[in-house]
TORSEMAR-84633 format. One record per residue (C-alpha): residue in one letter; y, z, x. Coordinates in pm, 1 decimal. Each point is the difference from the previous one (the first is absolute). Last residue first. Layout:
BEGIN
 res        v        w        u
   A        Y        Z        X
...
This chain:
BEGIN
 res        v        w        u
   M   -227.9   5402.5   1838.8
   G   -271.6     91.6    275.2
   R    -95.2   -325.6     81.9
   T    330.8   -263.9    -25.4
   F     13.2   -158.2   -341.0
   N    -84.2   -352.9    -62.5
   I    137.6   -149.6   -337.2
   K   -127.7   -382.8   -101.8
   V    166.2   -206.3   -256.9
   V   -215.2   -310.0   -113.4
   A    233.1   -215.0   -237.6
   E    -60.6   -347.2   -184.4
   D    147.6   -233.9   -173.3
   V    350.0    132.6     97.0
   V    286.4   -225.6   -155.4
   M    343.4     96.9    120.4
   D    316.0    -45.1   -166.1
   D    202.7    -13.1    297.5
   F   -173.3     65.0    328.1
   I   -274.0    259.2    164.1
   H    196.6    311.9   -210.0
   D   -242.3    257.1    192.4
   I   -303.9    112.7   -158.1
   V   -156.4    341.4   -106.7
   R    299.5    187.5    105.1
   M     61.1    307.6    116.6
   R    -65.2    375.9    -59.1
   L   -297.4    147.8    235.3
   V    -52.8    351.2   -125.7
   Y   -197.8    243.0    216.5
   D   -153.0    361.4    -92.7
   D    -61.2    225.4    271.0
   D    270.9    215.4      7.8
   S    224.4   -213.5   -263.1
   N     73.0   -319.2    162.4
   F    178.4   -291.8    -45.0
   L    -47.9   -347.2    132.7
   Y    286.1   -299.3    -40.0
   E    303.2     54.9    153.0
   F   -126.0    218.3    242.6
   S   -272.3   -254.1    127.0
   P    280.0   -203.5    183.6
   L   -101.0   -352.8    -77.1
   N   -159.0   -275.0    204.1
   Y    -51.8   -391.5    -41.0
   G   -219.9   -241.2    -50.6
   L    -51.8   -375.0   -201.4
   I   -255.7   -208.1    114.6
   Y    -52.8   -426.7    -86.6
   Q   -182.9   -199.6   -183.0
   T    160.9   -312.9   -162.6
   K   -119.8   -277.6   -247.0
   W    119.7   -323.3   -167.0
   G    -87.2   -125.3   -360.5
   G    388.0    -84.9    -64.2
   F    209.4     -7.5    308.4
   L     27.2    274.0    245.2
   P    247.5    -85.5    298.5
   F   -114.1     37.8    293.8
   R    -56.2    329.9    309.8
   P     77.4    182.2   -313.8
   R    373.8    165.3    -28.7
   L     21.8    378.8   -123.8
   E    330.5    143.1    -46.4
   L    -22.1    377.3     28.4
   E    220.8    225.9   -199.4
   V    -54.8    378.7    123.7
   S    102.2    237.7   -291.9
   E    244.2    242.8   -161.0
   K    300.1    -32.0    316.8
   L    -96.3   -343.1    108.0
   V   -129.1   -115.9    309.7
   N    -27.0   -360.0     13.3
   M   -311.4   -140.8    131.9
   N    -36.4   -394.3     58.6
   S   -332.9   -195.9     49.2
   T    -69.7   -236.5    244.3
   S   -190.1    116.7    303.8
   I   -317.6    -23.1   -149.3
   N   -224.5    233.9    208.6
   G   -333.8   -151.2     65.6
   N   -225.9   -315.9    -86.3
   T   -196.6    178.8   -285.0
   D    287.5     97.8   -156.8
   R    309.9    278.5     48.4
   Y    269.4    198.0    -64.0
   Y     98.1    344.2    128.8
   V    262.9    267.5    -44.0
   G     -9.8    323.9    174.8
   F    227.4    193.4   -228.4
   A     -8.0     25.8   -426.5
   S    228.5    296.3    -84.0
   A    182.1   -204.8   -255.4
   P   -356.0   -105.5   -177.2
   L   -104.5   -369.2     32.7
   V    172.9   -300.2   -164.1
   T   -197.5   -355.9     11.7
   K    251.2   -312.7     12.4
   Y    -93.8   -315.5    -46.1
   S      0.4   -315.1    204.1
   K    -82.2   -390.3     43.1
   I   -184.0    -34.3   -346.2
   S    -43.8   -363.5   -143.2
   A    152.2   -110.3   -355.4
   Q    298.0   -163.9    169.6
   G   -265.3   -188.9    237.8
   S    290.3   -253.5     99.2
   R    326.4     21.8   -170.9
   G    177.6    120.2    370.9
   D   -166.0   -342.8    135.6
   K    -17.0      5.2    359.7
   Q   -197.4    287.9     90.1
   F   -248.4    -75.4   -267.6
   E    -15.0   -346.8     35.3
   Y    -64.9     66.0    402.2
   R   -269.5    275.3   -113.3
   S   -213.6   -281.6   -228.8
   F   -282.2    153.8   -201.2
   S   -250.5   -253.9   -112.7
   G    -71.9    -94.0   -402.0
   K    102.7    217.0   -280.8
   L     18.5    352.8     71.9
   K   -107.1    252.5   -244.7
   A    249.6     89.5   -308.2
   G     62.8    411.0     37.9
   T   -289.3    253.3    115.4
   H    143.5     36.0    354.0
   T   -284.1    217.5    110.9
   L      9.2    349.8    211.0
   Y   -233.2    195.8    190.4
   I    124.1    333.0    103.3
   S   -120.2    203.7    280.9
   E    216.0    351.6    -59.9
   E     16.7    281.4    301.6
   V    183.7    325.7    -80.7
   A     33.1    276.3    280.3
   I     66.1    373.3   -115.6
   N    137.7    199.2    235.3
   G     66.4    362.7     68.2
   W   -203.4     95.8    278.9
   H   -281.3     94.4   -226.5
   S    -77.6   -344.9    -93.8
   V    -17.5   -212.5   -348.4
   Q   -128.9   -330.6     26.0
   I    100.4   -224.9   -295.4
   T   -215.7   -334.1      8.6
   R    104.4   -293.9   -275.1
   E   -255.1   -311.5    -36.0
   L    230.0   -231.0   -273.6
   R   -234.7   -291.4   -142.1
   N    122.9   -285.4   -188.9
   V    364.3     94.2     18.6
   S    114.0   -300.7   -187.4
   M    315.9   -182.5     41.2
   F    204.8   -244.0   -242.0
   P    338.3      4.4    182.2
   T    307.4   -134.2   -256.7
   Q     15.6   -336.1    -72.6
   N    -43.4     -9.6   -347.9
   E     84.3   -310.4   -192.8
   Y    -83.4    -23.6   -358.9
   H   -263.9    -28.0   -260.1
   V      2.2    232.9   -304.3
   T   -288.1     52.2   -234.6
   M     -1.5    223.1   -327.5
   L   -346.3    141.3   -170.0
   E    -90.8     72.9   -367.6
   K   -265.8    254.2    -11.9
   S    199.0    275.7   -217.4
   H   -216.3    345.8     -4.9
   G    258.7    159.5   -260.5
   S    129.0   -269.9   -259.2
   I    412.0   -100.9     77.4
   D    208.9     86.5   -249.9
   E    325.5   -144.9    151.6
   F     89.0   -223.3    248.2
   P    352.6     47.8    177.2
   G    -66.2   -203.4    173.0
   Y    -92.3   -116.4    339.8
   K    257.2    -13.1    289.3
   I    -33.6   -221.5    329.4
   K    155.6     92.3    334.6
   N     59.2   -198.9    336.8
   S    317.5   -180.3    -87.2
   S     37.7     47.0   -418.9
   V   -253.5    -69.3   -253.7
   A    -39.9     71.5   -294.0
   Y   -291.1     59.7   -295.9
   P    -44.8     16.5   -369.3
   K   -253.8   -138.7    -41.2
   I   -265.1    -49.2    202.8
   Q    -16.0   -241.7    339.7
   T   -216.7     86.7    228.2
   Y    108.8   -104.0    365.8
   S     61.6   -270.9    187.1
   I    134.8   -156.5    316.5
   I    227.5    279.8     85.0
   N    227.1      2.7    327.8
   S    278.8    333.1   -146.9
   T   -171.2    173.8    301.1
   A   -284.1    304.5     45.0
   L     -4.2     60.0   -376.3
   K     65.8    257.4   -243.4
   V   -142.3     20.3   -307.4
   Q    165.8    171.8   -333.8
   T   -193.1     93.0   -305.0
   K    134.1     95.4   -300.8
   Q   -229.0    201.0   -298.6
   F    107.2    132.1   -361.5
   R   -291.2    155.0   -258.0
   T   -302.4     41.0    289.7
   K   -341.4     45.8   -192.3
   Y   -225.7    271.2    241.0
   A   -285.1     15.7    228.3
   S    237.9   -215.7    253.2
   Y     39.6   -335.8    192.4
   F    381.1    -69.9     28.3
   Y     38.0   -339.2   -116.9
   M      5.6   -358.9    231.5
   P   -306.0    149.9    170.6
   G     15.1   -132.3    365.0
   T    -71.9   -333.5    173.1
   Y    201.3    -57.3    325.4
   R     19.8   -333.2    217.6
   V    136.4    -21.4    331.5
   F    207.3   -268.4    193.1
   Q     28.8    -34.6    375.7
   K    261.1   -226.0    165.2
   D   -132.3   -288.3    209.0
   A     46.7    -60.2    355.0
   Q   -330.4    114.8    118.1
   K   -175.8   -184.2   -297.7
   I   -109.4    175.6   -276.4
   E   -356.2    128.7   -130.5
   E    -79.7    226.2   -325.6
   P    266.0   -185.0   -170.1
   Y     58.1    245.4   -184.7
   P    -22.3    334.0    197.2
   K   -116.2    257.7   -217.8
   I    154.6    374.0   -168.8
   Q   -270.6    232.5   -116.8
   S    -93.4     83.4    300.4
   T    116.1    341.4    -64.9
   Y    163.7    171.5   -219.4
   M    277.0    264.7    -21.3
   V     29.5    217.5   -341.5
   E    321.3    254.9    -70.8
   I    -41.8    147.4   -394.5
   Y    343.3    142.1   -130.6
   F     18.4    248.1   -298.1
   V    182.5     82.4   -334.6
   H   -186.8    197.5   -220.0
   S     -0.9     49.8   -418.9
   P   -103.7    210.7   -240.0
   A    -16.8    286.3    269.5
   A   -278.1    241.3    207.2
   E     98.7    144.9    327.8
   P    -86.3    -91.2    369.3
   F   -104.8   -361.0    -64.1
   T   -376.3   -108.0    118.0
   I    -69.2   -373.4     79.4
   I   -370.3    -91.5    -67.4
   F   -142.5   -306.3    182.0
   N   -219.9   -265.1    -45.9
   T    -51.2   -355.1    163.4
   N      3.1    111.6    397.9
   G   -326.9    -13.9     73.9
   A   -286.8    244.5    -93.4
   S    168.5    160.9   -358.0
   M    231.4    281.0   -109.6
   K    232.9     74.9    300.6
   R    252.8    261.1    -51.5
   M    339.4    -70.6     44.9
   T    239.2    319.6      6.8
   L    388.7    -57.5    -43.5
   K    236.7    -71.8    301.5
   K    370.6    151.6   -115.0
   S    269.2   -208.6     59.5
   T     70.2   -110.7   -332.3
   H   -390.8     46.5   -105.9
   K   -186.5   -167.4    232.7
   A   -336.5   -199.2      6.9
   S   -198.2   -140.3    318.5
   V   -198.9   -264.6     85.3
   F   -115.9   -128.3    338.4
   S   -210.5   -269.9    128.3
   V    -84.1   -193.5   -328.8
   H   -168.1   -321.8     59.5
   Q   -349.7     93.9   -140.7
   A    170.3     99.8   -287.2
   L     99.6   -345.9   -115.9
   D   -283.5   -143.6    -96.2
   E   -110.6    355.5   -155.3
   H    298.3     -6.8   -212.4
   F    236.1    259.0     54.4
   V     32.7    324.4   -200.6
   A    211.6    271.2    -64.2
   N    -82.0    283.1   -229.6
   Y    301.3    210.2    -61.9
   T    -33.4    418.2    -39.0
   N    190.0    249.2   -140.3
   F     50.4    -72.8   -385.4
   P    232.6    144.9   -281.9
   I    -47.9   -166.4   -372.9
   G    330.4   -178.2    -83.4
   E   -224.7   -255.1   -238.5
   T     79.4   -275.1    203.1
   D    -89.5    158.3    301.9
   E    170.0   -117.5    290.0
   T     29.8   -156.8    337.4
   T    315.8   -147.9    195.6
   I   -137.6   -147.1    296.9
   K    189.0   -104.3    339.9
   V   -256.0   -257.8    179.2
   T     65.9    -63.5    367.7
   E   -219.9   -256.3    151.4
   R    -27.3    -90.2    350.1
   V   -229.7   -285.5    136.8
   V    -24.4      8.7    395.3
   Q      7.1   -346.7    195.8
   T    378.2     17.6    -28.4
   S    276.8    -88.3   -280.7
   L   -212.4     34.3   -289.0
   D    133.4    319.7   -144.6
   I    -76.4     46.0   -351.2
   S    220.1    212.7   -233.7
   R   -122.2     72.1   -356.4
   E    215.6    157.9   -295.4
   V   -237.8    187.5   -268.6
   N    124.3     94.3   -333.7
   Q   -147.3    187.0   -268.7
   N   -333.9     25.7    156.7
   I   -226.9    111.7   -268.4
   I   -214.1    330.0    -91.9
   K   -102.9     60.9   -357.8
   S   -387.4   -168.7     73.7
   T    -73.5    333.4    188.8
   I   -217.2    -70.2    328.4
   F   -368.7      9.7     73.2
   T   -109.6   -155.1    340.0
   V   -362.4   -128.7     19.3
   H    -96.1   -165.6    360.4
   H   -189.0   -301.9     41.8
   S    244.2   -163.8    131.9
   L    242.2     90.0   -280.7
   F   -164.8     31.4   -326.3
   L    283.8    163.1   -230.5
   I    -78.4    236.7   -262.6
   F    259.9     83.4   -249.7
   I     45.1    308.5   -187.5
   R    223.2     78.2   -311.6
   F    148.1    329.2    -32.8
   N     -6.6    228.0   -316.9
   M    239.1    292.4    -26.3
   K    -56.3    348.1   -171.8
   M    300.6    217.9      0.9
């Protein structure tokens, strides 16, 4: 039996991708979480071949303006992770492979974006609330046509200044629902914008220098130099510590403390800055981890920076394994520095004792 396939050539960021014209997104359900500084998007996709021909690959694409903000992307089928292969420089084009060929597939794509939510206005006074603005795709950006689509946007609060109003839509508390929409063409570039209150910490680790020292004597010493910036709305005017301590509403967008999570077996923990040891920290030893509440010497307002050193020790038998003269070190590359953390640059050094 002879079959004829029609092939389209898509030019995306100077790369050529081949896809069959018969594959469509039959249904797309998007969930976009804008409640923190990190954008989390989960997309449930039902894709099919309109002629019932089995296929086992799917072309996932990102617009080049959005691809630069992609921090993490994965695909799964029910609870099983699917293989994703990058097909171009940057994060514009991925091929997802299914375990078996079939005329239709239901799967999920999970994406995290950074630096996509911006403070608006960019400067606020000490007692002001922080408002932010998000701009992103109104429709699921895809190489394929989409028959039906719905989108739900979750915000940090119900205080919404403005939002894109494309019917049908509905607003309930801190959620905006769009759709259902029908017959959306591939590579749709229409945007949505949401302006809303978001007081969650906007922090970025500009640089992380992590050194792991492995010794013969049963110890692993970890030390981190952390350079951190409050990337939220910048403080307009001078800072008043009197007002900050007097009025609980003062400095709502400032960062007073945050929680770092260390391995459960961590001991000998220290926390210091350029002025010496910082005693304003609390450590809570739990069954699965050690939680360290760090409180800088001063509250961090938008645009303010801090730098500190955090160190601890670990018993090597929990992380270092060997077979004769071959050793394997299994431990975290980076610790949980704070919730919804963003790390711009990380340098990890591992030093071994001579002879290992």
